N, C-alpha and C positions, 0 to 999 in steps of 0.2 A: 526660617521659611522663605524669607524674601530672597535669600541667596540661591535657594533651590529653584525658585520660580525664574530668576534671572538666568540660572544655568540652563534650564530647560528651554527658555526663550531663545537664548543665544545659540543653542544647538539647532533649534528649529529654523532660525533666520539663516544660519550658515548653510544648512542643507538645502533650504529653499533657494539660495543664491547659487550654490555650487552644482546642484543636480542639472539644471538646464545647460550650464556651461560644459559639464562633462558630456552630456548627451550630444550636444552640438559639435564638440570637438571630435568625438568618435564617429559622428555621423559624416563629418566632412571627410575624414580619412577612410570611410567606408568600412570601419571596424564594427560590423553589425551582425546580429543573429538573423540568418536567413530562414524564412518559413519553409515548411515542407508539408507533405500530405499526410504526415502521421501525427507525432506528438506535438510539433510546433504549429500551432494553428493561427498565429497572427497573420494579418493580411499583407504586411509589408516589412522590409528589413528594419530592425530596431536595435540600437546599441544595447549591449548586455553587460555593461560593467558599471552599473549604478553603485555598486559597493565601494567604488572609489570616493564618490560624494559623501557616502555614509560614514566611512572610517575617517576621512579628513575632517568632516564637520564635528564628528564625535571627539576626536583627539584635540582639535583646536578648542572646542568648548570646554573640555576637561582640563586642559593644561593652562588655559588662561584664566583660571579661577584663583584669585588671591588666597582664599582659604586653603586650597590644596598646596600651594607653595609654602604656606606658613606651617602647615601640619601634614607632613608626608604620610602619617599613619592613616589619614583619611582617603588617601588616593589608592583605592583598589585597582583602578585602571593602570596606574603606574607600575604596580607589582605584576600585572598580568600582560604588560606591553610586549615583552619578547614573544610570548605565546600568541598574542593577537596578531602580531606582525607576520609570524610563521603561517598561521592559518589564512590570513588574508592573502599573502603571497602565493600560497599554494592555490587558492581559488582563482587568483588573477592569472597565473600561468595556465591553469586548466581552461580558463575562458579563451585563451589564444591558441594553445597547441593541443588541448584534450589529453591530459595525463591519463595513464593507465590507472585502473582502480587501485592496484596495490601501492602504486607510487603516492596517491592521495592519502591512502590509509596510513603509510609510514610517516608522512608529514603530520597528519593528525595525531598520531601517537606521540610524536615528539612534542608537539604544542600541548597536548593534554598533560604530558609529563612535567613540562615547565610550569603549567597552571597548577599542578599538584604541589610542587615545590614552592609555588608563590602563595599557597594557603588555601586554594580551592580544593578542599578535600571532603569526602564523605566521611563523617565522623561516627555515625552510628546507623544501623539497619535494624528495624523492628525493635528498637529500644536497646539494642546490644552494641557496645562500642566496637568499632572496627579499627584494628591496629596493624601497623607494619604493612606487609605486602598485601593483605586483605583490603586494607583501605586504599592502597595505591591501585590495585586491580579493579575494584568497584568504581572508583573515581574515573579511571581511564575508559571503562565500559560506558559509564553514564555520559561522559563528555562526547565520546564517539557517537553514541545514540543520538543525543541532542543535535550535534553538528550535522549529521547526515539526515536526520529527520527533517530539519528545516530546509536542507538542500533538496531532498526529494519532493517536498511539498510545493516547492516553487515551480508550479506548472501552469498557473493562470495569472492574468494581470492582477496585481495587487494582493495576491493570496499570501505568500510568504511574508511580505512586509506588514500586512494587516495582522496576521497571526502573531508575528513578532511584536507588534505594538501592543497587542492585548496582553501577551505573556509578560512583556516588560512592565506595563502598568500594574499588573497583578503583583509582581515582586516589589515594585516601588511602594504600593499601598501597604504590603505586608511589612516592608522595612520601616516605613513611616510609623506604623502602629507599634513596632517594637523599639523605636528610637535608634535604629541602626543608621547613623549618618553616613557612614562610608558607603553602604549599599544604596542609599538614597542618591548619593552624589554619582554613583556608577550607573545607575538605571535611568534616572530622569533625562539626562542628555541623549541617551539612546532612543528613549521614547520620542523626543522632540525631533531627532533626525529622521526616524521612521515616518512620523506623522507628515513631515514636509515631503519626504520622498514619495509618499503615497499620493500627493497632489499630481505627480507626474507618472505614477506607476499604476494607478487604478484604471480599470477599463474605460476607454481605450488607452492602453499604456503607450508612452513615447520613450520609455527607457526601462530596462529590466535590471534587477539586482544582480544577476549573474552568479556564478559560483563564488566569486570574491565576496559578494554581499550576503548570499544565503548561508555559506559556511560560516562567515563572521558572525552574523546574528545568532545562528544555532549555537556556536561555540560560546559567545558571550553569555547568552541566556543559560546555557548549561553550567558555566562557572558561577553565575549569579544565583542560580537555583541552588547549587551546592552550599554557597555562603548563607543563603536564606535558611537552609535546613539545619545549619549548625547551631541556630538559636534554640532549636527544640531537642530535647533529650528523651522524648516519649517514643513509643514504638511507631508513631505515625510521622516521624521526623521527615522522611523523604517523600511522604505521600503528597503533601501540598504541591511541591514542584512537579511531581508526576501528574497530579490533576491539571495543573496550569498548562503543562505541555501535552496534555493527553491526545489531542487531535493529531499533531505531527508524529508523535511517538506510536500511536495506534496505526497510522498509516505506514510507517516504516516496519512495524511489527507484521502487519498484514502482507506487505510486499515480500518480506523474507520468507514468510510461511507459504505464500503462493508459489514463489520460485522454487522453494525446497520440493513442494509437491509436484511441480512440473519438471523438476530435474534441471532447472536453469541456473546459471551462475547468480549468486546472491546479489552481487553489485551490478548486475545487467539492468538495462532500462527497458521499460515496458509501458503500456498504456492501460494499467490496471489500478492506478492510484485512486483515492477516494474521490477526488474532483473529476477524474476521468469517468468513473462509474456514475456519478450524478449527472454528467453531461450526456452520458449514453441513455440515461433515463428520460431525456428530453428537455432538461433544464438549460437555460441560457448561461453563458460564462458569468455575467454579472450576477445572476441569481444564485449560481453555485457559490460564488465568493461570499455573497451576503449571508447565505445560509451557514457556511462554515464559520464566518465571523460570529454569527449568533451562537453557534455551538461553543465556540471558544469563550465567548462572554459568559455563557452558562458555566462552563468549566472553571472560569476565573472566580465566579461567585462561590461555586462549591469548594474550590481550593481555599479561599479565604475563610469560608464558614467552617470547614474542617480544621483549619489551623487554629482558629482563635475561639473555638467552642471549648468549654470546660468539661463537657460530657464525653466520656469515652463511647458511649452507645450512639450519641449523635454523630460522632466522627465516623464510627463504623457504618451508620446508616447512610451517610454521604458517600462513602466508598461504594457501598452496595448499589446505591441509586445510580452512580456514574457507570458501574459495570453493567447494570440493567439497560441503561440508555445506549451504551456501546453495543450491546448484544442486539438490541432492536435495530440500531443503525446499520450494523453489518448485515443483518438479514434484509434490510431494505435495499442494500447495494447489490444483492443477488450475485455473490461471487460463485461461479460454477465450481471452482475447486472445493470450497467449503461445503457446498450442497452435496457434492459427490462423496466427500469424506463422511458427512452425516449419514448418508444412505449406507455406505459401507460399514459403519459401526453399529447399524441397527442389528438387533439380535436376529431378526428374521432374515436379513441379508447375509449375515454371517453363516446361518444355518444353510441358506440356499447355496452359497458358494461352497461350503464344506460338502454338501450332499452332491452337488454337480461335479466337483472334482473327484469325489469318491466314485461316482457313477462312471466317469470317463476312464478312471484307472481300471475299474473292473472290466469295462468293455474292451480296453486296450489289451489287457492280459488275456481275456478269453479269445479275442480276435487273432492274437499273435499265436495262439496255440492251435488254431484251426488248420486242418490239412486238406480239406477238399472244399469246392464251391458250396456244396450242400451244408457243411458245417459252418461256413461263414454266414450263410443265410439264416440258419437256425440262431446263431449268436445275434445277428442284426435284429431279427424278429423279437428275441428275447429282451434286448437292451434299448432299442429305440424309444419306447415309451418313457423310460427313466431319463432319457436325454432331452425330453420335451417335445418329441415329434408324435404325430398322430397317424402317420401312414409311411410305408416304405415299399420300395421295389428294387430288384436287383436284376440286371441282365448280364449274363456271362456265357460265352461260348455258344451264342444263339438261343439260350434258354432264358425265359423271363420268369422270375419269382416275384409274386405279388402279395402284399398284405395291404391292400388299398380299398378302404371302405367306399361304397358308392357315393356317400354325401361329401366326400373330400374332393371338391371341384372348385375351380375358380368362380367367382372372384374372392371368396372368403378364405382362401388358403394360399400359402406361398410354398415354393419348393426349392430345394437346393440339390443340384446334380453334380455328382463327382465322377468324372470319366476316368477310367483306369486301363485304357487300351483298346484301339479299334473302335468298335461300336458298343463296347461294354461300359456299364455305368451303374452307380448306385444313386437312387433319388429318394429324398426324405421330404416330408410335408409337415407343416404346422399351421395353425389358424392365425390370422391377423388379429392383433389386440390382445393376444395371450401374454401374460406376465412372464418375463424372463429375467432372473436376477443375475445369471451367470454368463450369458452368451452376448457377444457383440453383434452377431448376425441378426438376431430377432429384433433388437431395437432399430437397426438400420432398415430392415425390411418393413417393419411397422411404420417407420417414418416416411419412407418412400411411398408406401401404399396410401396412407392418409393424405400426404401432401399432393401426390399426383392425381388421386382420385377427386380431391377438392378443386384443383386448379385446371386440370385438363378439360376441354369442352366435352360435353356429353356425346356419345355415339350418335350419328344421325340415324333417324328412323328410316325403315325400309322404304317407305313411300317417298321420303326426301331423296334417298339414293336413286330411286328409279326416275324421279323428276330431273335430277341432275344429269343422269345418263342420257335422258331423252333430249335435253337441251344441247 
């Protein structure tokens, strides 16, 4: 135990010394991240390659431990070193020249493949052993998900480093409970490095992790999560790492789903991550980070509880509780995409869409078959109520056809006029506030009517108009 404490302390001190040195060097050469008016909200240019200090401190602390030199089987870091260097180099290059998404993905796959051959493998899923190509593909998917999840969540001062610290400590506690010396030696110095780095990265930050740091942390935790899961042969083997990394993994999952719904590239950047949504709800940057820390801490407790309980039903209860909390949290974030999908899948909405489309099809078929203006008017009269309108009129060849009740007058109704040559037109009306599940025109009209009626000044009274004219 004394060796572990010394290992973590050495990593902490090294990171505490190297981080400001890296920051000042890159600040002198003006290799900094410039703020903008969008996703980058920091007030002044800040160096973004803090991952250099993290990896150097981590490797120095790990490789200068006498116990590791004496027993190479304990050095999980040594076996993963080629993969670690590839993922770090990829992030470092991206920090300077902005690699294309597919280029980063190829490098991540190569690093994940090397990690697989080094022993970081998903051995079972839901209690069933994974062999051959299945194990390889699932491991690659897991490592890519973790790597990019921590990269995407790195959007506020101290966020990715703090989440990484909580996740690392979770795995360390689990490894300590199971007597996994190799995993303890691999995780504790990473926790020390991240804790020291947070001294300079927490709001207001003077240095960022950068892609070289966030990709590195995500990749390492993905590897160590896999190694942690290998100790369990139950159906919940991979559940504990999933829970421990639930916040960044949920964020990347929501991002992918949102971009698919919007028809955007999956790897594109936007301002819809969890931390962005919390800021949009009016919370300060520091409060958002602290809230997410608290959620990650809760997830860590649940992960350890699920992992080391002997009750199958308690494990299942933990998983269900986390799913419920995630559901409540997503609702609080108020994603418009998910709200719309929820509405679309309501039975009433589906029926409304089906009925509306059917009515439009019938109206189109009948209208295309009309041969005279009178036949067109008869068809319009017959079908416009099914299309959600309450009045109609048609002017053609100087003749006006009307089906316009006397109560259909402004300001309680809106109209749409379709000209079709000269002075000829068709005009349809419907009431404001009427529910429309299938038209985009009605919601826009209702919104404009309500907003303008609320914000425009009232019409001046007649006496006021006369007084103004007299003056």
